[in-house]
C-alpha positions as CSV (number, residue, x, y, z in Angstrom):
1,M,0.2,0.0,0.1
2,A,1.3,3.8,-1.3
3,T,0.8,6.9,0.2
4,T,0.9,9.7,-2.4
5,L,1.5,13.5,-1.5
6,N,1.0,15.8,-4.2
7,N,2.7,18.8,-2.2
8,Q,-0.7,20.7,-3.6
9,T,-1.4,23.6,-1.2
10,P,-3.6,22.4,1.2
11,A,-7.6,23.5,0.7
12,S,-8.7,25.6,3.7
13,A,-12.4,25.9,4.6
14,P,-13.9,28.7,2.6
15,S,-13.7,32.1,4.2
16,G,-17.1,33.1,3.6
17,M,-18.3,36.4,3.1
18,D,-16.1,39.6,4.0
19,P,-17.4,41.2,7.4
20,A,-18.4,44.1,5.8
21,D,-20.7,42.5,3.3
22,R,-22.0,40.2,5.9
23,R,-23.0,43.1,8.1
24,T,-25.0,44.2,5.0
25,S,-26.4,40.9,4.8
26,R,-27.9,41.3,8.4
27,T,-28.7,45.0,8.1
28,R,-32.4,45.7,7.7
29,P,-33.7,48.9,6.1
30,L,-33.9,51.6,8.1
31,F,-38.1,51.3,7.9
32,D,-38.4,48.1,7.0
33,P,-42.6,48.0,6.4
34,P,-42.9,44.5,9.0
35,I,-41.1,46.8,11.6
36,V,-43.0,50.1,10.5
37,R,-46.1,48.4,11.3
38,R,-45.0,46.5,14.2
39,A,-43.8,49.9,15.4
40,L,-46.8,51.8,14.9
41,G,-49.0,49.0,16.9
42,D,-46.4,49.0,20.1
43,A,-46.5,52.7,20.0
44,F,-50.3,53.0,20.7
45,K,-49.7,50.1,23.0
46,K,-47.0,52.2,24.9
47,L,-49.5,55.1,25.8
48,D,-50.0,53.0,29.0
49,P,-49.7,55.4,31.9
50,R,-47.7,52.5,33.2
51,L,-45.0,52.5,30.5
52,E,-45.3,56.3,29.7
53,A,-44.3,57.0,33.5
54,K,-40.7,55.3,32.8
55,N,-39.8,58.5,30.7
56,P,-40.5,61.5,33.3
57,V,-40.3,64.2,30.2
58,M,-42.7,62.1,27.8
59,F,-45.2,61.5,30.8
60,V,-45.5,65.3,30.8
61,V,-46.6,65.5,27.9
62,W,-49.0,62.7,28.3
63,I,-50.8,64.2,31.2
64,G,-50.6,67.3,29.1
65,S,-52.2,65.6,26.5
66,V,-54.7,63.9,28.4
67,V,-55.9,67.3,30.2
68,T,-56.2,69.0,26.7
69,T,-58.0,66.4,25.8
70,L,-60.6,66.6,28.6
71,I,-60.8,70.6,28.2
72,F,-62.0,70.3,24.6
73,L,-64.2,67.5,25.3
74,A,-65.5,69.3,28.1
75,S,-66.0,72.6,25.9
76,L,-68.0,70.7,23.3
77,I,-70.3,69.5,26.5
78,P,-72.7,72.3,27.4
79,A,-73.4,71.0,31.1
80,A,-69.8,70.7,31.8
81,G,-69.5,74.8,32.1
82,V,-66.5,75.3,30.0
83,S,-67.3,78.1,27.5
84,M,-65.2,78.8,24.6
85,G,-65.5,80.9,21.5
86,G,-64.8,78.9,17.9
87,W,-61.4,79.7,17.3
88,E,-60.3,78.8,21.3
89,R,-62.1,75.6,21.1
90,A,-60.3,74.8,17.7
91,F,-57.4,76.1,18.9
92,T,-57.6,73.2,22.0
93,G,-58.9,70.5,20.1
94,Q,-56.0,71.3,17.7
95,I,-53.2,71.2,20.7
96,A,-54.4,68.0,22.2
97,L,-54.0,66.7,18.8
98,W,-50.6,67.6,18.0
99,L,-50.0,66.7,22.2
100,W,-51.0,63.4,21.4
101,F,-48.6,63.2,18.2
102,T,-45.5,64.1,20.2
103,V,-46.4,61.4,22.7
104,L,-47.0,58.6,19.5
105,F,-44.0,59.7,17.6
106,A,-41.3,59.5,21.1
107,N,-43.2,56.3,21.3
108,F,-42.8,55.2,17.7
109,A,-38.9,56.3,17.9
110,E,-38.5,53.5,20.8
111,A,-40.7,51.1,18.8
112,I,-39.0,51.2,15.4
113,A,-35.3,51.2,17.4
114,E,-37.0,47.7,19.4
115,G,-38.9,46.4,16.5
116,R,-35.4,45.6,14.6
117,G,-34.3,43.3,17.3
118,K,-37.5,41.9,17.6
119,A,-37.1,41.1,14.2
120,Q,-33.5,39.7,14.8
121,A,-35.3,37.5,17.7
122,D,-37.8,36.1,15.0
123,E,-35.4,34.7,13.4
124,L,-33.1,33.5,16.3
125,R,-36.7,31.7,17.2
126,K,-36.4,29.2,13.9
127,T,-33.7,28.0,15.2
128,R,-35.3,26.8,18.4
129,T,-37.9,24.4,16.3
130,T,-39.2,20.7,17.1
131,T,-35.2,19.8,17.6
132,R,-34.5,15.8,18.9
133,A,-32.0,15.4,20.8
134,K,-30.2,11.7,20.9
135,R,-29.3,11.6,24.6
136,L,-27.1,9.3,26.0
137,G,-28.2,7.4,28.8
138,K,-25.8,5.9,31.5
139,D,-26.1,2.8,30.2
140,G,-24.6,3.4,27.5
141,K,-28.1,3.2,24.9
142,I,-29.3,6.3,22.8
143,E,-32.6,7.5,23.5
144,E,-34.4,10.8,21.4
145,V,-35.4,13.3,23.5
146,P,-37.3,16.9,22.9
147,A,-34.0,19.1,23.2
148,S,-36.6,21.0,25.6
149,S,-36.1,18.4,27.8
150,L,-32.1,18.6,28.4
151,R,-30.5,19.4,31.4
152,K,-27.2,20.2,32.4
153,G,-24.3,17.7,32.4
154,E,-26.5,14.8,29.8
155,I,-24.8,13.5,27.6
156,V,-25.8,14.1,23.8
157,V,-24.7,12.2,20.4
158,C,-24.7,14.7,16.8
159,T,-23.9,12.8,13.5
160,V,-24.1,14.5,10.2
161,G,-27.4,16.2,9.6
162,D,-28.5,16.9,13.3
163,V,-29.0,19.9,14.9
164,I,-27.1,20.5,17.8
165,P,-29.8,20.8,20.6
166,S,-28.3,22.7,23.2
167,D,-25.5,24.6,24.3
168,G,-22.6,22.2,25.2
169,T,-18.8,21.1,25.0
170,I,-17.2,18.2,22.9
171,T,-16.1,15.6,25.4
172,E,-15.4,13.0,22.3
173,G,-15.1,13.9,18.2
174,I,-14.4,16.6,15.5
175,A,-16.4,18.1,13.1
176,S,-17.3,20.7,11.0
177,V,-20.1,22.7,12.1
178,D,-22.7,24.9,10.4
179,E,-23.3,27.8,12.6
180,S,-25.2,30.0,9.7
181,A,-28.3,30.3,11.9
182,I,-25.9,32.5,15.0
183,T,-23.7,34.6,12.9
184,G,-25.1,34.6,9.4
185,E,-21.9,33.2,8.2
186,S,-22.4,30.7,5.5
187,A,-18.5,29.0,6.0
188,P,-18.2,25.8,8.2
189,V,-15.9,25.9,11.1
190,I,-14.5,23.1,12.9
191,R,-14.8,22.2,16.7
192,E,-13.4,19.4,18.1
193,A,-12.9,18.3,22.2
194,G,-10.3,20.0,24.1
195,G,-8.6,23.3,23.8
196,D,-10.5,26.3,22.8
197,R,-12.8,25.5,20.4
198,S,-14.8,22.6,22.3
199,A,-18.2,25.1,22.8
200,V,-20.6,24.7,20.4
201,T,-24.1,26.3,20.0
202,G,-27.4,24.9,20.3
203,G,-28.9,25.7,17.2
204,T,-26.2,24.8,14.8
205,K,-25.5,22.0,12.7
206,V,-23.1,19.5,12.1
207,I,-22.3,18.8,8.8
208,S,-19.6,15.7,9.0
209,D,-18.2,13.1,11.7
210,Q,-19.9,12.9,14.8
211,L,-19.7,14.7,18.6
212,K,-20.2,13.7,21.9
213,I,-21.7,16.8,23.9
214,E,-22.0,17.6,26.9
215,I,-25.5,20.1,27.6
216,T,-23.8,22.7,29.3
217,A,-27.3,25.2,29.6
218,N,-30.7,24.2,31.1
219,P,-33.8,25.2,29.1
220,G,-34.7,29.0,28.9
221,E,-30.9,29.6,29.6
222,T,-28.8,28.9,26.4
223,F,-27.4,31.4,24.3
224,I,-29.9,31.4,21.4
225,D,-32.6,31.9,25.1
226,R,-30.1,34.7,25.7
227,M,-29.6,36.4,22.4
228,I,-33.7,36.5,21.9
229,S,-34.2,38.3,25.3
230,L,-30.9,40.8,24.4
231,V,-32.2,41.9,21.0
232,E,-35.8,42.2,21.9
233,G,-34.8,44.8,24.8
234,A,-36.0,42.9,27.1
235,S,-33.0,42.8,29.0
236,R,-31.7,46.1,28.6
237,Q,-31.0,48.3,31.0
238,K,-30.3,52.0,31.1
239,T,-26.5,52.7,31.4
240,P,-25.0,55.4,33.9
241,N,-24.4,57.9,31.2
242,E,-28.2,57.3,30.4
243,I,-29.2,57.5,34.0
244,A,-27.4,60.4,34.4
245,L,-28.8,61.9,31.3
246,N,-32.3,61.1,32.2
247,I,-31.8,62.8,35.9
248,L,-30.9,66.0,34.0
249,I,-33.8,66.5,31.5
250,A,-36.4,65.2,34.9
251,G,-34.5,68.1,36.5
252,L,-35.4,70.8,33.9
253,T,-38.7,69.2,33.3
254,I,-39.8,70.1,36.8
255,I,-38.1,73.6,36.9
256,F,-40.0,74.2,33.8
257,L,-42.8,72.8,35.5
258,L,-42.9,75.4,38.2
259,A,-41.9,78.2,36.3
260,T,-44.8,77.7,34.5
261,V,-47.4,76.9,37.0
262,T,-46.7,80.4,39.1
263,L,-47.0,81.9,35.6
264,L,-50.9,81.5,36.2
265,P,-51.2,83.6,39.3
266,F,-49.2,86.4,37.8
267,A,-51.2,86.6,35.1
268,L,-54.1,86.8,36.9
269,Y,-52.6,89.1,39.2
270,N,-51.8,91.5,36.9
271,V,-54.8,91.5,35.2
272,G,-57.0,92.2,38.2
273,Q,-54.4,95.2,39.0
274,A,-55.1,96.4,35.0
275,G,-58.5,96.1,34.6
276,S,-58.2,94.6,31.1
277,G,-57.0,91.7,29.4
278,A,-57.0,88.3,30.1
279,A,-55.1,85.7,31.6
280,P,-53.5,82.8,29.2
281,S,-55.7,79.7,29.5
282,I,-54.4,76.2,30.8
283,T,-54.1,75.0,27.1
284,V,-51.6,77.6,26.1
285,L,-49.4,77.3,29.3
286,I,-49.5,73.1,28.7
287,A,-48.3,74.0,25.4
288,L,-45.7,76.5,26.7
289,L,-44.6,73.7,29.0
290,V,-44.5,71.0,26.3
291,C,-42.3,73.5,24.4
292,L,-39.7,74.5,27.1
293,I,-38.9,71.0,28.4
294,P,-36.8,69.2,26.7
295,T,-39.2,66.9,24.7
296,T,-36.6,65.9,21.5
297,I,-34.4,64.2,23.4
298,G,-36.4,62.9,26.0
299,G,-38.7,61.2,23.2
300,L,-35.5,59.7,21.3
301,L,-32.7,58.9,24.5
302,S,-34.5,55.0,24.6
303,A,-34.2,55.0,20.9
304,I,-30.4,56.0,21.2
305,G,-29.7,53.4,23.5
306,I,-31.3,50.8,21.5
307,A,-30.4,51.6,18.1
308,G,-26.6,51.5,19.6
309,M,-27.0,47.9,20.9
310,D,-28.7,46.9,17.4
311,R,-25.5,48.8,15.4
312,V,-23.2,46.6,17.4
313,M,-25.2,43.1,16.4
314,Q,-24.9,44.2,12.7
315,Y,-21.1,43.7,13.1
316,N,-22.2,40.0,14.5
317,V,-21.3,40.9,18.3
318,L,-24.1,40.0,21.0
319,A,-23.8,43.3,24.1
320,M,-24.6,41.8,27.1
321,S,-25.9,45.2,28.0
322,G,-26.0,48.8,26.5
323,K,-23.4,49.3,29.5
324,A,-21.3,47.2,27.8
325,V,-21.4,49.4,24.3
326,E,-21.7,52.8,26.2
327,A,-18.1,51.8,27.7
328,A,-16.6,50.4,24.1
329,G,-17.0,54.2,23.5
330,D,-15.1,55.8,26.1
331,V,-12.5,52.8,26.3
332,D,-8.7,54.6,26.6
333,V,-6.7,51.4,26.4
334,L,-7.1,48.3,24.0
335,L,-5.6,44.7,25.2
336,L,-5.1,42.3,21.8
337,D,-3.9,38.8,21.6
338,K,-1.0,38.5,18.9
339,T,-1.8,35.4,17.4
340,G,-5.0,35.5,15.5
341,T,-5.7,39.3,16.5
342,I,-2.2,40.9,15.0
343,T,-1.4,37.8,13.3
344,L,-2.7,35.2,10.9
345,G,-2.7,32.7,14.0
346,N,-0.1,30.7,12.8
347,R,3.6,31.1,11.5
348,Q,4.7,30.4,8.4
349,A,7.8,29.1,6.4
350,A,9.8,32.2,5.0
351,E,12.7,30.9,4.1
352,F,15.4,28.5,3.8
353,L,18.9,29.6,4.9
354,P,21.3,26.9,4.5
355,L,24.9,26.7,6.2
356,P,28.1,27.3,4.1
357,G,28.7,24.9,1.5
358,V,25.3,23.7,1.6
359,D,23.0,23.8,-1.8
360,I,19.9,25.7,-1.0
361,A,17.9,23.0,-2.8
362,E,19.3,20.5,-0.9
363,L,18.0,22.3,2.4
364,A,14.9,22.6,0.7
365,D,14.0,18.9,-0.5
366,A,15.2,17.8,2.9
367,A,13.2,20.6,4.4
368,Q,10.0,19.7,2.6
369,L,10.4,15.6,3.1
370,S,10.8,16.1,6.6
371,S,7.3,18.0,6.9
372,L,5.4,15.5,4.0
373,A,3.6,14.0,7.4
374,D,3.4,17.0,9.3
375,E,-0.1,18.4,9.4
376,T,0.4,21.2,11.4
377,P,-0.3,24.7,9.3
378,E,3.7,25.4,10.2
379,G,4.7,21.7,8.3
380,R,2.2,22.5,5.4
381,S,3.7,25.8,5.1
382,I,7.4,24.4,4.8
383,V,5.8,22.0,1.8
384,V,4.5,24.8,-0.1
385,L,7.3,27.0,0.1
386,A,9.7,24.0,-1.3
387,K,7.3,23.8,-4.0
388,E,6.2,27.4,-5.3
389,K,10.3,28.7,-4.6
390,Y,12.1,25.4,-6.0
391,N,9.4,23.8,-7.9
392,L,10.0,20.6,-5.9
393,R,6.4,18.4,-6.4
394,G,5.0,15.6,-4.8
395,R,6.9,12.1,-4.7
396,H,5.3,8.9,-4.1
397,L,6.6,7.1,-0.4
398,E,6.3,3.2,0.0
399,E,4.7,3.0,3.2
400,K,6.8,-0.6,4.3
401,E,10.0,1.8,3.7
402,T,9.0,4.9,5.3
403,E,8.9,5.8,8.6
404,F,7.3,9.1,9.3
405,I,8.4,10.5,12.6
406,P,6.2,13.0,14.2
407,F,6.4,15.8,16.4
408,T,6.4,14.6,19.9
409,A,7.1,17.9,23.2
410,Q,10.1,15.5,24.5
411,T,11.8,15.4,21.6
412,R,10.6,18.8,19.8
413,M,11.5,16.8,16.0
414,S,9.8,15.5,13.3
415,G,11.1,13.8,10.4
416,V,11.3,10.7,8.1
417,N,13.1,7.5,7.6
418,I,13.5,6.2,4.2
419,P,16.2,4.2,2.8
420,G,19.4,5.8,2.3
421,S,18.3,9.1,4.1
422,C,17.3,9.7,7.9
423,V,15.6,13.5,7.8
424,R,15.4,15.7,11.0
425,K,13.7,19.1,11.8
426,G,13.0,21.0,14.9
427,A,13.6,23.1,17.1
428,V,17.4,23.8,17.2
429,Q,19.2,23.1,20.4
430,A,17.0,19.5,19.9
431,V,18.8,19.1,16.8
432,V,22.3,19.8,18.0
433,D,21.7,17.3,20.5
434,Y,20.3,15.1,18.0
435,V,23.4,15.8,15.8
436,K,25.9,15.2,18.7
437,Q,24.4,12.1,20.1
438,S,24.5,10.2,16.5
439,G,27.9,11.1,16.5
440,G,28.2,14.8,14.2
441,T,29.5,17.8,14.7
442,V,27.4,21.1,14.8
443,P,29.0,24.6,12.3
444,A,28.8,27.2,14.9
445,E,27.2,29.0,11.8
446,L,23.9,27.1,12.3
447,Q,23.3,29.1,16.0
448,E,24.5,32.2,14.8
449,I,21.7,32.3,11.9
450,A,19.2,31.2,14.8
451,D,20.1,34.0,16.6
452,G,19.6,36.3,14.0
453,I,16.0,35.1,12.8
454,S,15.0,35.3,16.8
455,K,16.2,39.1,16.9
456,Q,14.2,39.4,14.0
457,G,11.3,37.5,15.6
458,G,11.3,34.8,13.7
459,T,11.7,31.5,14.7
460,P,14.3,29.5,13.6
461,L,13.8,25.6,12.6
462,A,17.1,23.5,11.9
463,V,17.4,20.4,9.6
464,V,19.7,17.7,8.9
465,L,20.4,15.3,6.7
466,N,21.5,11.7,7.8
467,E,23.5,13.3,10.9
468,K,24.9,16.5,8.5
469,P,23.1,20.0,9.5
470,L,22.0,21.5,6.1
471,G,20.5,25.0,7.6
472,I,17.4,26.7,9.1
473,I,14.0,27.2,8.0
474,Y,12.6,30.5,9.1
475,L,9.4,30.8,10.2
476,K,7.7,33.9,10.6
477,D,4.5,35.6,12.2
478,I,3.3,37.2,9.3
479,V,0.7,40.8,10.5
480,K,-2.3,41.0,9.1
481,G,-2.7,43.5,6.5
482,G,-3.7,47.0,7.4
483,M,-2.8,46.9,11.1
484,R,-0.8,49.4,11.1
485,E,-3.2,51.5,9.8
486,R,-6.0,50.5,11.9
487,F,-3.6,50.8,14.9
488,D,-2.8,54.5,13.9
489,H,-6.6,55.3,13.4
490,L,-7.0,54.0,17.1
491,R,-4.3,56.1,18.1
492,A,-6.2,58.9,16.4
493,M,-9.0,58.1,18.7
494,G,-6.8,58.8,21.9
495,I,-6.3,55.0,22.8
496,K,-3.6,53.0,23.6
497,T,-3.2,49.8,22.1
498,V,-0.9,46.7,24.1
499,M,-0.3,43.3,22.2
500,I,-0.6,40.4,24.9
501,T,1.6,37.5,23.8
502,G,3.3,34.5,25.1
503,D,6.6,34.8,22.9
504,N,9.8,36.1,24.3
505,P,10.2,39.8,24.2
506,L,12.6,39.8,21.3
507,T,10.2,38.4,19.2
508,A,7.2,40.1,20.8
509,A,9.6,43.7,20.2
510,A,10.0,42.9,17.0
511,I,5.9,42.0,15.8
512,A,5.3,44.6,17.8
513,Q,7.3,47.3,15.8
514,E,6.3,45.9,12.6
515,A,2.3,45.9,14.0
516,G,2.9,49.5,14.8
517,V,1.3,48.8,18.7
518,D,2.2,51.4,21.0
519,D,3.0,48.5,24.0
520,F,3.7,45.2,24.5
521,L,3.1,42.3,27.3
522,A,5.8,39.3,26.4
523,Q,5.8,35.9,27.8
524,A,2.0,37.0,29.3
525,K,0.9,34.3,31.7
526,P,-3.1,34.8,32.5
527,E,-2.2,36.6,36.2
528,D,-0.3,39.2,33.6
529,K,-3.3,40.2,31.6
530,M,-5.3,40.7,35.4
531,A,-2.1,42.6,36.8
532,L,-2.1,44.8,33.8
533,I,-5.6,45.3,33.4
534,K,-6.2,46.2,36.9
535,K,-3.2,48.9,36.8
536,E,-4.3,50.6,33.8
537,Q,-7.7,51.0,36.0
538,A,-6.2,51.9,39.2
539,E,-4.7,54.9,36.8
540,G,-8.1,56.0,35.7
541,R,-8.6,54.3,32.6
542,L,-11.3,52.3,30.8
543,V,-9.7,49.0,29.3
544,A,-11.0,46.4,26.5
545,M,-9.7,43.2,25.7
546,T,-10.4,40.0,23.5
547,G,-10.2,36.9,24.6
548,D,-11.3,32.8,23.7
549,G,-9.8,30.5,26.3
550,T,-10.8,29.4,29.7
551,N,-8.0,30.9,30.7
552,D,-8.8,34.4,29.5
553,A,-11.8,34.8,31.5
554,P,-10.6,36.1,34.6
555,A,-8.9,39.1,32.4
556,L,-12.5,39.8,30.4
557,A,-14.2,39.3,33.9
558,Q,-12.1,42.5,35.0
559,A,-11.9,44.5,31.5
560,D,-14.5,47.4,31.3
561,V,-14.6,45.7,28.1
562,G,-14.3,42.1,27.3
563,V,-15.1,40.6,24.0
564,A,-15.5,36.9,23.8
565,M,-15.1,35.1,20.6
566,N,-18.1,32.8,20.0
567,S,-15.2,30.0,18.9
568,G,-13.9,29.7,22.2
569,T,-14.7,28.0,25.9
570,Q,-17.9,28.7,27.3
571,A,-16.4,30.0,30.7
572,A,-15.0,33.2,28.2
573,K,-18.0,33.6,26.8
574,E,-19.7,33.6,30.3
575,A,-17.0,36.7,31.9
576,G,-17.1,39.2,28.9
577,N,-19.8,41.3,28.2
578,M,-20.0,40.9,24.3
579,V,-19.7,38.2,22.4
580,D,-18.3,38.3,18.5
581,L,-20.3,35.8,17.0
582,D,-17.5,36.1,14.0
583,S,-15.1,35.2,16.5
584,N,-12.9,37.9,14.6
585,P,-10.9,39.2,17.6
586,T,-10.0,42.8,15.3
587,K,-13.4,43.6,15.5
588,L,-12.9,45.2,18.6
589,I,-11.8,48.1,16.9
590,E,-15.5,48.4,15.3
591,I,-16.9,48.1,18.3
592,V,-15.0,50.5,20.6
593,E,-16.4,53.1,17.3
594,I,-19.7,52.0,17.7
595,G,-19.5,52.9,21.3
596,K,-18.2,56.3,20.7
597,Q,-21.0,57.0,17.8
598,L,-23.3,56.1,20.7
599,L,-21.9,58.8,23.1
600,M,-21.8,61.1,20.3
601,T,-25.4,60.8,19.1
602,R,-26.7,61.1,22.3
603,G,-24.4,64.0,23.2
604,A,-25.6,65.7,20.1
605,L,-29.3,65.7,20.3
606,T,-29.1,66.6,23.2
607,T,-27.2,70.0,22.6
608,F,-29.5,69.8,19.9
609,S,-32.8,69.5,21.8
610,I,-31.8,72.4,24.2
611,A,-30.8,74.6,21.7
612,N,-34.2,74.4,19.5
613,D,-35.8,75.1,22.6
614,V,-34.6,79.2,22.2
615,A,-36.6,79.5,18.7
616,K,-39.8,78.0,20.9
617,Y,-39.3,80.7,23.9
618,F,-39.5,83.7,21.1
619,A,-42.5,82.3,20.0
620,I,-44.6,81.2,22.7
621,I,-43.7,83.6,25.1
622,P,-45.1,87.1,23.0
623,A,-48.1,84.7,22.2
624,M,-48.8,84.1,25.8
625,F,-48.7,87.7,27.2
626,S,-50.1,89.7,24.0
627,T,-53.1,89.1,25.8
628,L,-52.0,91.4,29.1
629,Y,-52.1,95.0,29.2
630,I,-54.5,95.3,26.1
631,L,-54.1,98.9,25.3
632,S,-57.2,101.3,23.6
633,G,-57.9,100.3,20.5
634,T,-55.4,97.7,20.0
635,A,-56.0,93.6,19.6
636,H,-52.7,92.9,21.8
637,G,-51.2,94.1,25.0
638,P,-47.5,95.8,24.4
639,L,-45.6,92.7,24.9
640,W,-46.4,91.1,21.8
641,A,-43.7,93.4,20.5
642,L,-41.6,90.9,21.7
643,N,-42.8,88.8,18.4
644,I,-39.8,89.3,16.3
645,M,-40.8,86.3,13.7
646,Q,-43.7,88.8,13.1
647,L,-46.4,85.2,13.4
648,H,-49.2,86.6,12.8
649,S,-51.7,85.6,15.9
650,P,-50.9,83.9,19.4
651,Y,-52.8,80.8,18.3
652,S,-50.9,80.3,15.4
653,A,-47.7,81.2,17.1
654,V,-48.7,78.4,19.8
655,L,-49.8,75.9,17.1
656,A,-46.7,76.1,15.0
657,S,-44.5,75.8,17.8
658,V,-46.5,72.3,19.4
659,I,-46.4,71.7,15.9
660,F,-42.4,71.7,15.2
661,N,-42.3,70.2,18.8
662,A,-43.5,67.1,17.7
663,L,-42.3,66.9,14.0
664,I,-38.6,67.5,14.9
665,I,-38.8,64.2,17.0
666,I,-40.0,62.0,13.4
667,A,-37.5,63.8,12.0
668,L,-34.7,63.0,14.4
669,I,-35.4,59.3,14.3
670,P,-33.3,58.2,11.7
671,V,-30.0,59.9,13.3
672,A,-30.7,58.1,16.7
673,L,-31.3,55.1,14.6
674,R,-28.3,55.7,12.1
675,G,-25.9,58.1,15.1
676,V,-24.2,60.8,14.4
677,P,-21.3,60.0,11.8
678,Y,-17.8,59.8,13.9
679,K,-14.2,60.9,12.8
680,P,-11.4,60.3,15.0
681,M,-10.6,63.3,17.5
682,G,-9.6,63.9,20.9
683,A,-12.6,64.3,23.1
684,A,-12.3,68.4,23.8
685,A,-12.5,68.6,19.7
686,L,-15.6,66.5,19.9
687,L,-17.3,68.7,22.5
688,R,-16.4,72.3,20.0
689,R,-17.9,70.2,16.9
690,N,-21.1,69.1,18.4
691,L,-21.4,72.6,20.5
692,T,-20.7,74.3,17.2
693,M,-23.1,72.4,14.6
694,W,-25.5,70.8,16.5
695,G,-26.1,73.9,18.7
696,L,-26.2,76.1,16.0
697,V,-28.6,74.4,13.9
698,G,-30.8,73.9,17.1
699,I,-30.7,77.2,17.6
700,I,-30.9,78.4,13.9
701,L,-33.5,75.8,12.5
702,P,-36.9,76.2,14.3
703,F,-37.1,80.2,13.5
704,P,-38.0,79.5,9.6
705,F,-39.8,76.2,10.3
706,I,-42.1,77.7,12.8
707,K,-42.2,80.9,10.6
708,L,-43.5,78.3,8.0
709,L,-45.7,76.5,10.3
710,D,-47.3,79.7,11.3
711,W,-48.3,80.7,8.2
712,A,-49.2,76.8,6.7
713,V,-51.8,77.1,10.1
714,V,-53.2,80.3,9.2
715,A,-53.3,79.3,4.9
716,L,-55.6,76.3,5.8
717,H,-57.8,78.7,8.3
718,C,-56.3,76.3,11.3
719,A,-55.8,79.4,13.2
720,P,-57.0,83.2,12.9
721,A,-54.5,85.7,10.9
722,H,-55.2,88.3,14.0
């Protein structure tokens, strides 16, 4: 029987879509019709006062809507004793209607943000169909049971075509698993017992071989259950920043409420003293209050937080809380594991370096021969390098005459014995010892070449043929393309990058310099990672890190933002506050940008909300007091001179302001959902940009629009012209 090795480049698993393409495939249109229909229904459901009371600003508007509605209805019933003229009754009815619109628009903003998550949850529920599980009994027999009956600690068997019934850890076997139901990624992944790729998720599908899986979650506690709860917003807790902002706008609401309440007795007193004029009505006072309080940010605040989590989900990252997303926006230090994050993950053969007097083709041939049975990525890369650079093709080896020597931790070498040749490759010191034990001699140049490679951050492997050293194979960590640019981008955002590696300091320094990170931690053990995180936090910095192994769990839990890889262990996923479903460690960079965008959006819309009240003051205050101190032969009092926008009448001025107040919420929903465009810059520059752009726009924009609405309501006979 013969083994044929053709030295072709090994076929790798398909990589699937580019992350940007995959994100696009999961991103829904901003106003997807099914989501809009659901959001419209939810907006009315949220009129429940128990739900409205959770938002102090909109609860005040809700109360104002109820009061003005009752006043309008009372004016229609003669027995109620509420006497109103035609214009006043129409004005009250319209104010009541637009106040209800204001509440509904705010509810709609929140509902459409939630609706995007609910649509995602509906897709996830499809993975929890009537799945059956092959449970392994204590007697070794397999019985088929509903997946919902599985409990933590039970063992199931999954073969080709089986849906994995629940979250678990592989105890035996290796197989390709289709995780597209969870990640949206079409390419299968390899899962195997032991190591950091032993965790599997319920709802994924086995597409090759067989696995024995120990269940790690009870019903209702699985990864999909948590995802559904999170993307629906049921588990979303308000972040500290959001709570602080809620307190601020609630405080402003109370201040303006007290100010508005005191205006009525003040007006009644002045009318009594003057003996003419009229005090503003309850409806006008309510309209003033609604326009004074920060209704814009009050109506959009919840939607901004929900949309932030949704944007993270569009990148295939599951945030366990809004706090994690927000914390990402404040991150000062980013810890990144070298292998698989900064580098490609496996060292690749880059060059053959022969000893003096040795032909490089002879070295390449021996290196390839010693690697034919080496299934490691490094071994396969040696075979490929020999083929591509020196045109060394495959060969036919008779099994009965060939003895492959596998790599072991004890020998630190591998190779092959064939008639007339004995080839070994491995760690330099191990090969040196092997040559000396065999009676050969080792040229001093071998160690010199090896030391030179180590100083460059590479790994040297020595090759020997029949006890004669031939030279060195240079294995190199390949830094991913574009990493230096990405770290420059982070630096511009004010974030320090630290590479974490188990390599020696020389190798770590070389990789760090090539990649462009700010600092590195070499020969890092789990306790070293923890110590570094605690040190940075003690100095007042927020720290983010990625990890996938059980040994990363303590550091992930300690970090302010811990992103666990979905391909990693259950311990890592439970320790982090985010899970990257694509298992792409560099995605932490995008997460930081989304977090910063969330904070920017909230700050920008808060600035806009407070600023645009200025125009409403100029519209409503003159209208309110226009009926005080009526002069003989005039329609308005002297305070109507403050009507700098030249609005038609007190009715049209107040109505135009209330309509603008409602419409601006619906106009800003796309901004709340998409977020304000983010550009890397310092915190001070961001603050100036927000105050300049959104503050000025907030002040200027309402003036022309209120003037336009004033003209429209008069033209449509919704308010009197004088």
